[in-house]
Every structure is written in C-alpha cells, then in structure tokens.
C-alpha positions in Angstrom: 0.0 0.0 0.0 1.4 3.4 -1.0 0.2 6.9 0.0 1.4 10.4 -0.8 -1.7 12.2 0.5 -4.0 11.8 3.5 -7.2 13.0 5.0 -6.7 15.8 7.6 -8.9 16.1 10.8 -11.7 17.7 8.7 -11.6 15.0 6.0 -9.8 17.2 3.4 -7.1 15.6 1.3 -3.7 17.0 2.0 -0.1 16.1 1.0 1.8 13.9 3.4 5.2 15.1 4.7 6.7 12.1 2.9 5.5 9.1 1.0 4.1 6.3 3.2 4.8 2.7 2.1 3.4 -0.5 3.8 4.1 -4.1 2.8 2.9 -7.2 4.6 2.8 -10.9 4.2 0.4 -12.8 6.5 -1.0 -16.2 7.4 -4.6 -16.9 8.5 -5.7 -20.4 9.7 -9.1 -21.5 10.9 -10.1 -24.9 12.2 -13.6 -26.2 13.2 -13.7 -27.9 16.6 -17.4 -28.7 16.2 -20.5 -27.6 14.2 -20.7 -24.4 16.3 -17.1 -23.6 17.4 -14.0 -22.7 15.4 -10.6 -21.4 16.4 -8.4 -19.1 14.3 -4.9 -17.8 14.2 -3.5 -14.7 12.4 0.0 -13.4 12.1 2.1 -11.4 9.6 5.4 -9.8 8.7 5.3 -6.0 8.1 7.7 -3.6 6.4 7.2 0.1 5.8 8.2 3.6 6.2 6.8 7.1 6.5 8.0 10.6 7.5 8.5 9.6 11.1 9.6 6.0 11.3 11.1 3.1 9.2 9.9 -0.2 10.6 10.2 -3.9 9.7 9.5 -7.1 11.6 6.9 -9.5 13.0 3.5 -8.0 13.1 0.8 -8.7 15.7 -0.3 -12.3 16.4 -4.0 -12.9 17.1 -5.7 -16.0 18.4 -9.5 -16.2 18.8 -12.6 -18.3 18.8 -15.9 -18.1 16.9 -19.3 -19.4 18.1 -22.1 -19.9 15.6 -25.1 -18.5 17.4 -27.7 -19.2 14.7 -27.8 -20.9 11.3 -30.6 -21.6 8.8 -30.6 -22.5 5.1 -29.9 -18.9 4.1 -28.7 -17.0 7.2 -26.0 -17.3 9.8 -25.0 -15.2 12.9 -21.8 -15.7 14.9 -19.8 -14.1 17.7 -16.0 -13.9 17.9 -13.6 -13.0 20.7 -9.8 -12.6 20.1 -6.6 -11.6 21.8 -3.7 -9.9 20.0 -0.1 -9.5 21.1 1.8 -6.7 19.5 4.6 -7.3 16.9 8.3 -6.6 17.3 9.6 -4.1 14.8 13.2 -3.5 13.8 13.5 -0.4 16.0 14.1 -1.8 19.5 10.6 -3.2 20.2 8.8 -0.6 18.2 5.2 -1.5 17.5 3.6 -0.4 14.2 1.6 2.8 14.6 -2.1 2.3 15.6 -1.3 -1.0 17.3 -1.7 -1.5 21.0 0.6 -3.7 23.1 -2.2 -6.1 23.9 -5.6 -5.9 22.2 -8.9 -7.7 22.8 -11.6 -7.8 20.2 -15.3 -8.7 20.3 -17.0 -9.1 17.0 -20.5 -10.0 15.7 -21.1 -11.3 12.2 -24.3 -11.8 10.2 -24.5 -13.3 6.7 -27.1 -14.2 4.1 -26.9 -16.3 1.0 -29.1 -16.5 -2.1 -29.5 -19.2 -4.7 -28.7 -19.1 -8.4 -29.7 -16.2 -10.6 -29.9 -18.2 -13.9 -30.6 -15.3 -16.2 -27.3 -13.7 -15.1 -25.3 -16.9 -15.0 -24.7 -16.5 -11.3 -24.4 -19.7 -9.3 -24.9 -18.0 -5.9 -24.8 -14.7 -4.1 -24.0 -13.8 -0.5 -23.5 -10.8 1.8 -22.0 -10.4 5.2 -21.7 -7.6 7.8 -19.3 -7.6 10.7 -19.2 -5.1 13.6 -16.4 -5.1 16.2 -15.2 -3.3 19.3 -11.4 -3.4 19.8 -10.0 -2.6 23.3 -6.3 -1.5 22.9 -3.7 -1.2 25.6 -2.1 2.2 25.6 -4.1 3.5 22.7 -7.7 4.7 22.1 -10.2 1.9 21.6 -11.8 1.4 18.2 -15.0 0.5 16.5 -14.8 -1.4 13.3 -17.4 -2.3 10.6 -16.7 -4.6 7.6 -19.0 -5.6 4.8 -18.7 -8.1 1.9 -20.8 -8.8 -1.1 -19.9 -11.8 -3.4 -21.1 -13.7 -6.4 -20.0 -17.1 -7.7 -19.6 -18.0 -11.4 -18.5 -21.6 -11.7 -14.9 -21.7 -10.6 -14.8 -17.9 -10.2 -16.0 -15.6 -7.4 -16.2 -11.8 -7.5 -15.9 -9.9 -4.2 -16.7 -6.3 -3.2 -15.6 -5.4 0.3 -15.4 -2.3 2.6 -13.4 -1.9 5.8 -14.2 1.0 8.1 -13.3 2.0 11.6 -13.0 4.9 14.1 -10.7 5.3 17.0 -12.3 7.0 20.1 -11.7 10.7 19.6 -9.3 10.2 16.8 -8.7 8.8 13.3 -11.4 7.4 11.0 -11.0 5.4 7.9 -12.9 3.6 5.1 -11.2 1.4 2.5 -12.8 -0.3 -0.5 -11.5 -3.5 -2.1 -12.5 -5.4 -5.3 -11.1 -8.8 -6.1 -11.5 -12.0 -8.0 -11.0 -15.6 -6.7 -10.3 -18.6 -8.9 -10.8 -22.1 -7.5 -8.2 -24.7 -8.3 -9.3 -27.9 -6.5 -8.6 -27.5 -2.8 -6.7 -24.3 -3.5 -7.9 -20.9 -4.5 -6.0 -17.8 -5.7 -7.3 -14.3 -5.0 -6.1 -11.0 -6.6 -7.5 -7.5 -6.1 -7.0 -3.8 -5.3 -7.6 -1.8 -2.1 -7.9 1.9 -1.7 -8.8 4.4 1.1 -11.9 6.3 0.0 -12.8 8.3 3.1 -11.5 9.2 6.6 -10.0 11.6 9.1 -6.4 11.7 10.1 -5.5 8.7 7.9 -3.4 8.3 4.7 -5.0 7.8 1.4 -3.3 4.5 0.4 -3.9 2.0 -2.4 -2.2 -1.1 -3.6 -2.6 -4.7 -4.7 -3.9 -7.6 -2.5 -3.0 -11.2 -3.3 -4.0 -14.3 -1.4 -3.6 -18.1 -1.7 -6.2 -20.2 0.2 -6.1 -23.9 1.0 -9.2 -25.9 2.2 -8.6 -29.0 4.3 
C-alpha cells in the first residue's frame, strides 16, 4: 500500500510530509472444533516507512474463537472473541503505529446467501456484515465495521468489500476492495486492489492484494 496524500482532521485531502509505504505478508488459519465452534490464528510480517519511522519485523499475532449462534438454510450469525499480542519491529521493540501492546476484540457477524440467478449466469450470491469493538492497551479503543458482497460464477468468485473504523476521539477510515477468486481444486487464488476512500487523520493509500487459500 502506497500513500502520498492523506485526510486531515476535517476530512480534506492534504499532501503527506513524505511518502508512506506499507508491505505485509500474513497467514490466516481457521479450524472447526465442532459444528458451532472454530478457532483461528492470524499473524504477519510487516515492512514500511513514512515521514516519522522506518519499521520492519513481525506484526501482531492474534488468536481467537468463533461461536455460531444461529444458522438456517440462508442465514448465519456468529460471535467472535480474540486476543492480539503486538509485533516486534526493527526499531528496538517498536510497534507499528495504531497497534496496542495487547488488544482484545469482540466481533459479531451476520451473513445471508441467495441461490442461483440463472438469467445472469450466477451460481450464488452472498452478503456479510461484521461489527467489532477493539480494546487497545495504551491507545484509544476502536469501533470497526466490515461488509462483503460476493457472487460465484462456476470456478470464479467476485468480491466487493469495505473496511471501516474509528478510534475513540481520533482517526477514522474507510477502505474499499474489489477482487476475483479462482478455485483450483482444494486451492484458491485471489487478486484484487484496495484503496482508502474516506476518513479523518489517515493516509489515502492504495495497492494490490494477493492471497492463496487452502481448504482442508
């Protein structure tokens, strides 16, 4: 993700003091313990720089559990709780900006699916909304809201996603992402583009997103 401008406290686009560059490579794993319970693990490696710091190193590690509160043929509702330990950057224990030393997140998700739309050649549609509260040690707490709409066409899936959030009394952000996913047996490959579209006190960044998924 690269940014040369950002939104000021009034939401007006302004030049940044210097270019901001963020790179990351992450892993996400999820395992079902039962029909209602799953556990998940997330971690990544981060590298970047801006006008104030040059950082590189292990990013935050998060472990959590999801409980499926409700499910029908078309709808599903779940609750998630997770704990995050801060990463260790190159600069003597420096943590990436916006990241608390220890964070706790509570998240609720609701999704709905729809069957084939034959006249459009769509095999299936789905939509999901997630709302979360993140309690951060040493930093303002955050509210986050994510939304996804997807459509499947044979071995292909198209996704449109939005990621928004606000820190208590501070920054706000909204990013939009569009991507395509191609199924290859038990594997899938995803490629897309993400961009900041609105916010306060946040860089206007954009860049490619690539993922490889394995089902087992």
